[in-house]
N, C-alpha and C positions, 0 to 999 in steps of 0.2 A: 727475229730472225731477220739477218742484211743481208743484202745480195749486193756484193762489189764489184764494178765493172771498172777498170783501168784503160785511158786513151791508150792505144797503141804504141804512141811516141813514147809513153811513160811507165809501160811495162821494164819489171826488173828494178825499178829505182828504190833506192835502199830506205828512202823515207816511207815509205808506204809499208805498212805492217797489218797486213789483212787480220791476223787472229786478235792483235790488239784491238783494231776497231770493230771488228765484233765483240769480244768482252765488253769493251767502253760503252755500245750500244746498250747489251743487257744489263749492265749497271744503271745507267740513264733512266733504263723502263723500270728498272726497280725502284730507285730514288724518286721516280715522278709518280708513281702507283700507276703505270701503263701496264695492260695486261702483257704478261712475259710471250706469249706467243702473238703478239704484233709483228707485224713483217715492216719491209723499209728497201728502199734501193738506195746505194752511193755510189756514185761515178766520180771518179777524181779526173781531172781532164786538162787539158790546155788553155792558154788564155783565150786562144783564137776562138775554141768551141764554148768556152763561157761567156765572151764577149756576143758569138752567136745568138745565144739563150737570151742573155740579159736584154738585147736589142728586141728578139721577139717576143718575149713575156713582159720586159718591165720599162720599155723604150729607153732605153738606155745602152748607148753606141761605145762601149767600154768594158771592158774584162771587170770582173769583182771577184770577191774571194770566195762566197758562197751563195747558191742559190737553193732555196725549199721548195717545192710543188706540190703540198696538201692534196693528197687523193682522197683518203678515207673511205675506205669502202672493205668488206667482208668477202674476204676470198671462197667463191663457191664449193670449192673443193674440200678446202680444211674448215672453213669457218672463223680463220684467224683473220683479225682487223689488219689491214693493209692500210699503211699512215702516208705513205708519199715518197717522193722521190727527193733528193739529195745532191747536189752538184757542189764539188769543189775544185777549185783551181790550183793545181800543185804548183806552177810558179809564183803566183798571187802568195799564195800561202809562205813560199819559200821567201819573199821579200820581204813581207809581215815579219816573218821568225827572226830572221837577218836584222832587222831595225831594230826590232823588239829585245834582241838578245836572247833568243832561246831556239831550241831546236824547231826546224820544219814539224817531225815527227809529231809536237806537241803543239803547233799551230794548226795541223790537222784536227787532232783532238778536240781544240776550243770550237774549231769551225763546224765538227761534228755536231758534238753538245749543241751549239746555236740552230744548227740545221733543224734536229730534232725537235727542241723545244718551239720551232715556227711552226714545225708537222704537229705538233701538240695543241697547236691556236693561240701559242704566245707570239706577240707582236710587238715592235718600238716605234710606233708611229706617232703614240703619244704620249707627254711625259709620263704620266699613270700606268700605262702600259710598259716602257721602256724600263720605269722605276721597280715595276712586279718582274718584267722577263730578268732584269740583270740579277736581280737579286736572287731568283733563282738557279740562273747560270752561272754565278758567283758561289754560291753554294754548294752545286755541281761539283766544279773546277776545284775548291778546296777539298772537299772530300773525297773526289777521287785523283788529289795530288797533281793536277794536271799543271804543269809551269806558267803554259800560253797565261796571259791575262786579255779580257777585251781592250780596246781603246775606244773611247767614250767618244765615238761619232753617230 
């Protein structure tokens, strides 16, 4: 299950398709072998809000495209695993999509997949970790026909 919240300045954006993002999350859980009852939250926000989070938690005073906050605990009421929180900046995603030549909705899907992989413990801090994460991410993007592809940064 995914809980999606949208910054009030972005409510009504046609680039955010909640049912598609919910379905995508379920598909990524299936592909990665994650318990289907697992939960996470997604916040779609502004550059300003994500910059504040980036500065507070990573010490980087700049907007970014996606942040992931792995939590990994079991919901005491349902027993379902809670993986953590993902925050995506819609303005940054839109700029990246425009420069890459695909729709912002596809960029958001890419960033959601990337964020979920971080919640599942994947990272790209070393060349070996990056190779493993990028391989799985590319497999998921191809399998789910997501048009956006990550840049090699």
